N, C-alpha and C positions, 0 to 999 in steps of 0.2 A: 760782248760792251764793245760800243761803239767811241774811237778815242780820237783826238785830232792827229792826224797824220803828219804835222809839222810843230809837234810842239815846244815853245820858249824853254829850256831849264830855268828851275829857280834854286836858291840857294838852301841845303837844310839847314843852316844856321838861324836864317832869315826866317824858316818857316818856324823854327820854336819861338822865338821871340813874339813872332805874329800871334803865336796860341798862348803865350807864357809859361812856356814848358821848359824842360830841362833835355841839355845835349848832352848823352852819353858816348863819347865818340866823336869819330872824324867829321868836320864837313864835306857833304858830297852833292853834286847837281841832281837835281829830280825833276823828271819830265811829268809825274802822274801819281794819283795814289789810288789805291787797289785793295778790298777786301780779302779777296782770293788770292790764294796763295797758287791755285791752277788756273787761272785766270788771268795771267801776271806780265806785261812786258819786261826785257830790261829797263832798269833807270827808274822805276817805278818805288814807293814808299809802301811797306806792307803795313795793314792795319789790324791790330790784334786788340778783339773785343771780348769779354768773359761775357761766353755763351750760359746757354740752360743745363747741362754738361760737361764743357772744356772751354778752356781759354785759348780762343784763335791765336796768341802769340804761340803756343805750343808748334806750330806750324811755321814760326821764323826761319827753322831752317830751309824746310823745303822752299821757302821763298825764294832765299839766299840763292839755293841753286838753279830757283829759275830768273835771276838776274835783280833781286831785290836788291836798292841799297840802303834800307834804312828801315826801321820799323817805329811806329809810331802804338804807342799803348799805353796801359797806368804800371805801376810800379809792381803788382804782381805780377804782371805780364813781362815787365824789365827781367827780373829774373828768369823766366822762360825761353826770352827773348836771346840772353845773353850767348848760349851757346851756337847762337848762330855765326856771331863773330859782328855783326850789323852794328853800324850807331844807330843808338834807340833815342828816341823822341819820347818823355815820359810828362804826361800830362793826366790830370786827377780821373775823366773820362773822356774817352777814347770816343765814346758814341757822340757825347756832345762834342766834341771837338772835331768831328767828322767834317760835316757841312764848311765849315770854313775853312778848312786843311784843303779840304777839295777845291773850293769856290777859289781858294788863294794860287795853289799851283796849277790851273786852267784860267787862271785871272777871267774868271765867271759870277766876281761879287756883282752886288751892287755898284754902278758907278763906271762899270768896265764898260767897252765895248759890247753891244748883245743883240741877239734878236728881240721884237718885241713877245714877251711869253705873254699866250692867253691860255689860260688853265679853266679846267674845270671841274667841278666838284659835285657830289650828290650819288644817290643810292643808284640808281638806273640812270643809262642814256651818257654817263661819261665818255664813254668810247667812241661812241656813235658821234657827240658833239665834235668829237675831236676829229675822227675822220673826214665829217663831212667840212667842218672849217678847214683841214688841208685841201681838200679838194675845191672848196671855194675860193681860197687863195690862191690856189693854182689858175683856176678860169679867170681870175682877175689880172694874172701877170706876176703875181709873187711868186719868190723861191720860198717853198714852204717845208715846214718840218713836222713830224708830229711824234710824242709820245703816250701809247697807250698801252694796254694789257693785252695785245693781240702783238703788236709790231711796234719797233722805231722807224721814222721814215726820215734820211736828212736829202733833201732835195732829190726826190725819186728813188734812193735805192733805202731800202726795203730789208731789216731781220725782224724774225721772231722774236717776241719780246719773255724777260720773265716774269717779274713784278710787274703789278698794276701801275706804282710808281716808283722808280728804281732808287736804288741807294743813293746816297748823297754823292759817292764816289762814282759812280757811271752817271746818274743824271748830268754833274759836272765835266765829266769828261766829252759826252755826245753834244753837250751845249758848243766848247769848244772847237769840238766837229762842224757842228751846223755853222759857227762864226767863218771858218775856213771855206765850207761850200756857199759862201753867200745867202746863206739863208735870211729871210727877210722878217719871220713868222714864222713862231711854232707855236700848234696847239699839242697841251701839255693834261693831259688825266690825271688828279690830284684826289689819291685817297684819303680816307680820314685817318688810316694808318701809316702815312707819307707825315700828318701831321704829330702825333703820339709819339711815332719814333724818329723823328725828328729829320728825315730827309729832305724836308725843305723849308728849313732854317736858313734866316739869310736870302732867301728867295723873296723877291718883290716882282709879283705879277703884274702887268700891266693891265690886262682886264682879267677879273675871276668871275667866272660865272657858275650860278647854284641851278640845276635841275631838279631835283624832288629828294626827299627824306621818307623813305619806308622800310617795313621790317627786315634786315639785314646786319648783319655781325654784332649779333648778341654774344658769341663765346670771345668776341674783343673787350666788348662795353657792358657795364652792368646792365642798362638799360636804354632807352629810347633818348633818354636826355642825356645819358653822358656821351651818346652816339654826334648826337645834335652838337656839344659840346667840345668834342673832337674837330667836328668842322669851320663852327665859327669862328676861331681865329686866323680861316684865310680872307675875312670880310676884314681884316684890320689893319691900319697904314702899315704895319711888320710885314704885312703879306701881299699888300695889292696898293693899286694907285687908283680903281675905280671897279663898281662892281656891274655884272647882268645877274638879275634875277627872278626865276620863274615863279608865278605865284599857281602854278596848278596842284602845288602840295602844300600844306598850313603850315610846313614850315618855313616856304617861301616867305609867307610875310613875318614872319619871325625873325630871319635871316635881316629883312630890311630896317626890323626896330633896332637891331643889335650894332647893325653895320657899321662901321667907323669913318666910311669913304661911300663919294658919289653912289648911288645907286640909280639904275634902270630897268623898269621892271617889262615883263612880259606875259604873257599867259593864254592857253588855247580854252576857253573858257567852256565848250564840249565835252571835256574832259579832267575839269579844274576841281577839287574836291569843293571848294567855294564859289561857287559862279558868280556872286557877286562880288567878291574881292576880283576876279581875274576881270571882269568887265572892265575895273577900274585900271587898269594896269597900263603903261606906256606905251605899248605895242602890244597888240591883238592878232593871233592868228588864227586863220577859220579855215578850216578842211573842205575845198570846192568835190573833189573827183577823187574816190578811190580805186585803184585796178591794182589787179595781183603785181605789176610790175612797179608802180609805183603812187606816189600820191601829191594831189596838187590841192595848192594853199595860195591863201590871200595872208598877206601880211601887211596892216594900218599900224601908224604910229604919226608921231610928231612931225605936226606940220603940213597935216593931212597925204603923207607919202605912201603910198598903195604899189605892193610889188605882187604880182602874180608869177608862183614858177612852180614845179614840180621837183619833189626828193625821190631817190629811185630806189626807194624803200616802202613797205604800206605801213599804215597806222597813224592816226593824228599825233600820237606822242611822237613820229618821225617827224611830222609837219613842225611840230613845237623845238623838236631838237634842230631842226633847219633855219626856225624862226630864230633860236636863239643865237646862229654863228652869225646871222647877219647882223642882229644888233651888237654882238661883240665886235666884229670887224667895223663897221661902226661908232661904236667907242673906242675903238683904239687906234682912228682916224682914217679911216678909207673913207671913200666919198660915196654918197650914197648913188651917181650916177654910173660911178666904177661899177660898183657892185650888180647895180637892176640891168645895166646894160648885156655884162657876161653873163648872167644868167639866162635872158631875153636870149641874145645871138645863141647860145647851146642846147636851147630848148628847157631849161632846166639844169638843175644840179649835178653835174658829175663828178662819181666820189665811188670808193670802193670800201662798205663799212664789211669787215669779214666778218662772217656768222650772223648776223643779226637779220633773222627773217629773210633769211637768202634762200630765194626759189632754186631746189636742184632738179625740178622735174621740169619733161617736156610739153609739148602742146596739146597731148589729149593724155586721157586718164585723171587719176587723183593730184591735186595741187600737192608739193611735198616741201616744208617750209622747215630748215634748221636755222637753231635760235641759240643763243647764250645765255638767254633770261635764265634765272635762277631764283629769284626770289618772290613773294604772292602777289606785288603788285604788276611785277614784270608779267609775271602769267595772266592775270590780268588784261591790259593795254595789249598785250601781245593779241589773245586768241579774241578780243574784241576786235582786231582789227583783222583777222583771218576771218571771223565770222562773217563782217562787212562783204569782203570778195567772194566768198563761197557760197555758192545755192543748194549746196545738197548738206552732207554731216560735217562738223568737226571732230577730227582726232585728236587725242595730245598722246604724245608720249614723252615722259620723262624719268628721273631719277634725282636723285638728291645728293649731294655731296657728304663724304664722312670726315670727320674731323673737322667740323665747321659747325656753324651754328647750328644748331640741332632744334633749334625753337619755334624756327619757323617751317618746320616739314609738313605738320599737322594743316597752317595754310597754304601751303604751298598745293596742295592734295585739296582741299576747299576751293581753292581758285581755278584749280585743272579741272573739276567736277561741272563747278557753276560754268565754267564758259566754254565748255565742249559736249558735245554727244555721247562721245568714247573715250576713256581712259587706258592708258596701255602703260602702266608702272614698271620699272623696268630699273637697271642698275647705272650710277655713272662714276665719280672718281670714289669709289668706297674707302678707300685709304687705308690706314688700318682698325677700321669699323667693319662688323661685318654685315655684310651687303646684305644678307637676308633680313636682318634684323632694322636694317634702313628701311628695306620694302614695306615690314610690317607697319612701321609708324606710318608711311605713306597710305597704306591700304584703308590701315585704321580711321585715318583722317577723310578720305574720300567714305568709307562707310558712315561715318557722324552726318556729314554733309550733306549726303542720298546715298540711304542704302541700297535703294533703287536701281542707281545708276547702274551702266553698263561699264563696269570693270573689268581687266584684263592684267595679271601679275606674270610677264615672262624676264625669266633672264637665261643668257646674257642679252645683251641690247642688240647683238649682232642676229638674234633670233628676234627679239622683240620691235626692230622696224619691222621685217618680212612677214608678222604678224599682224601688223597695224596696217600696213601695205593690203595685205589678204582680206581685209574688213573694209578696205576703201574702194569705192567705184566712180565712174566719170562723176566731175563736179562736185567731188568730195574736197576736205584736205586734213593734212596730216601737218599737223605742228610738232616737230622733234624739238623740243627745249633744253639746254645744258650745255650742250657739247660746243656748239656753236663752231667759231675758230680754230678750234684745239685740235688738236694731232695725236693727243695719244690719252691714255689712259690711268689713271695712279690706283693701282692694285697694290699694296702691303707695301708703299715703299716704292714701286717699281715702276716707271713709265712705259706702258706698252704704246706701240705706234698703231692710232686708230684714226679714223677719219669718218665723221659720221656723214658728211657727204656723198663720200664714196658708195659708203654701206648702202644708202637711201637709192642712189642710182643704179647699185647692183639688185636691191629689192624690187625695182621698179620694172626693170629688163627681164628678171625669173618671172614676173609677176605676168609679162605680155605686154607691157607699157614700153612706149618710146622714150629714152631720156637721153639728155646728151652726151657726146664722147667724153668730156670733161665739165665738172662744174666751173662756170665764168660769169663775174670776172674773178682772177687768182693769179696773183703776181709770182704764186710760188710755182708757177707750171703746174705739172700732171699730179692729179691726186697719190 
C-alpha cells in the first residue's frame, strides 16, 4: 500500500467528532487508516468491519502488536477490540465511515489540495485508458500518477496493484503520496464495485469518462440494468465535475441522458453498436493504419481541430481509448496545441499498457499476443483487431475465471469461435471451482456456436500454449486472452507464480522460432 512519506498527524478525538462517533479511551495522534492488520505502520488506525465469516475487529490485538494506535469499528467490534487495550472510535457502520475517515486523516477530501482526478469507468478499456492517460500526461510534461487493476503509479514509481479500485484507505493514502511527489494529474480506474462498496464515496473527479458497457459481473449484479445503475452515480454532481462519454456502446447514449454534469461525447463509428448515433458525437476517431505494433488514427472534433497520431497497441478499440484520453485532457484544461505538439514531436503516443494485446513474439514465425480480455465483447474486439493485421490463421487460446460470473462463459466461447480459425480451451484462474467443469462449459459453448470449428482442449495452460504454437506457422497469430499482465494463477485459494508472457516466449523457442530475450517493455525487470 502506497502511503505518504511525511504524514501530518491528526487527533483521534477530532476524527471521532468528524465522524459523529464515540471515542472510548484516550486521545492519540494518528497518521493513517488501514483495514489490514498485516499491512499497517505504527501510528495508524485499524478499522474492523464485519465480514462474511468473521468480524475484522477480532484482529485488533494483532494490529496493536504492529503499532496501531486506535480501532475504528461498530458496537459488536468494540467488544472484540477491547482486549487489545487500544482506544476505540465507535460508529454505526464502519464501512460507510471508512472513506470519510481516510480522506480526513490524509487531508484528501474535496476542498483539500489534490491532483487533477481523471476517472474512467466501463466494462472494458478502463485499464488501457488509464495507462494511456499516464503516458500522454508524461509526454506533455506533467508529473503523472495512475491507479489501475495492474499497478499504482506515482511520478514514475510503479507497484503491482491488488483490487481494480483500491479500498478507500489505500486510495486516499496514495492520493496523499501523489501530492507529496508533486503529481499534477492522476488517471484512476473506477469499477462498479468501487461505487456499490463505497470505496469512492466523497470523491469528486475533475473528469469522469465512460468507455462501454457489456456482459460482465453478473455474479455481483442481478442483471445488466443493475450493473448500469452501479456505474451511473459516477456521472452525478456528487462524483464528477464533467464527463467524456464514448458512444461506441448503446449504454453511452443512456449515460448522456442520465448524467447530471456537462458531457462531451466521442465515438469510433466503425466499431460502434449504433453507427448513426456515433457519427453525431462531438469528437470522431477514424482508424487510418493498423499494424502489428500499433494503430494510427485521426481525431476530429470541435472547432475543426484534427490530430493524427499512433497508439502503440493494435485495434480500433485502442484508437478509441487513445482518442478518449485526448478529449479528457482537453476537458481537464490542458491546451490542444500542447497535446498535439507533444504527440507530433514523439511520433505518436508513448505508453506502457500492461498485458493489453501485448506482442511477445519475434520478427519471424507466428505472432503471439497476450491479453487481459475476459469478456465476450473484449474477445470480439481484440480478435477482430488481430485478424486485420494477420495474413494467415488466427488461433485463440483462453480459459475462464472460476468463482466469477459464469453466465458469460458460453458467450466467451461463441466470440472465440466466431473470431478465430482455431480455438484452444484451457484453464485460467479456477479458484475453488473444478477446472474441468469450467472447460466443459466453454467446450459446450463452442460446439453450439459452430460444431465443425477446430477446437482443442488442453490443460494445464503450460501445455496449451505449446499446443497452440505447434498449430501455428509463419503469418499466423495466436491470441492468448485472460492472463495479460498477471504474474500468478489462483488455484484453490493459492496464488502460484506464473507468466503467460514468459511461457509463450519459451514455447516459441522450443518450436524453433526466434523470440525476444525478454518481453519488452516491462518496468518490473526480468520475467
